[in-house]
Structures are given as structure tokens and as C-alpha cells.
C-alpha positions in Angstrom: 0.1 0.0 0.0 2.8 2.4 0.8 4.6 1.6 -2.5 1.4 2.4 -4.4 1.3 5.8 -2.6 4.9 6.4 -3.5 4.2 5.4 -7.3 1.2 7.8 -7.2 3.3 10.6 -5.8 6.1 10.1 -8.4 3.5 9.9 -11.2 2.1 13.2 -10.2 5.5 14.8 -9.9 6.3 13.6 -13.4 3.0 15.0 -14.8 3.6 18.4 -13.2 7.1 18.5 -14.4 6.0 17.7 -18.0 3.3 20.3 -17.8 5.8 22.9 -16.7 8.3 21.8 -19.5 5.3 22.2 -22.0 4.7 25.8 -20.7 8.4 26.6 -21.1 8.5 25.2 -24.6 5.3 27.1 -25.4 7.1 30.4 -24.5 9.9 29.4 -27.0 7.6 28.1 -29.7 4.5 30.2 -30.0 2.9 27.6 -32.5 3.5 24.7 -30.1 -0.3 24.5 -29.5 -0.9 23.4 -33.1 1.8 20.8 -33.2 1.0 17.1 -32.9 1.7 15.5 -29.5 4.4 13.3 -31.1 6.3 16.4 -32.0 5.9 17.9 -28.5 7.1 14.6 -27.0 10.2 14.6 -29.2 11.1 18.2 -28.1 10.5 17.2 -24.4 12.5 14.0 -24.7 15.4 16.0 -26.3 15.2 18.6 -23.5 15.2 15.8 -20.9 18.3 14.2 -22.5 20.2 17.6 -22.1 22.1 17.4 -18.8 21.6 21.1 -17.9 17.9 21.4 -18.2 16.9 19.4 -15.1 18.0 19.1 -11.5 18.9 15.8 -9.9 15.4 14.8 -8.8 13.9 15.8 -12.0 16.4 13.7 -13.9 15.6 10.8 -11.7 11.9 11.1 -12.3 12.2 11.3 -16.1 15.1 9.0 -16.7 13.0 6.0 -17.5 10.7 7.9 -19.9 11.1 7.4 -23.7 9.5 9.6 -26.2 6.4 7.3 -26.6 6.0 7.3 -22.8 6.0 11.1 -22.8 3.5 11.1 -25.7 1.1 8.9 -23.8 1.4 11.2 -20.6 0.8 14.2 -22.6 -2.3 12.8 -24.2 -3.6 11.7 -20.8 -3.3 15.3 -19.5 -5.3 16.9 -22.3 
């Protein structure tokens, strides 16, 4: 039961982190809203891969995410 709560908390942190990253990308790319989710997921995956864009906890939360994982999470948040 405690493990389930930890996973839920981590999942929520990942969602919030991705939402923040999408907002940041939106400032850099004004037409981001009109892009397919696959394109946004690719941009996020590239940003996550950069060592200087996330702190240690954020890197740990996103280390397991592939582009497809990000795409699925983004589509669930819509």
C-alpha cells in the first residue's frame, strides 16, 4: 500500500514536471499548441536528455521516460 502511494506521488510529480516543461516550450515556440503530440514529446525528450535542463530529482523522475511514454502522458493530460 505504501509503495502504491509512492508510485502515485512520483507519477504526479512527473505530470507536473512535464506540464511545466510544455509551458516553457510554449514560450519558446508560440505555435506549439498546433503541433502534434508526437512532435511535442520529441522536443521534451530532447530537453530531458540535455544534462543542464533538469535538477537531480527531475532527472531521476524522467530517466525512464522514452518519447512514446511522454506522448502517452501528454495525451492523458489533455
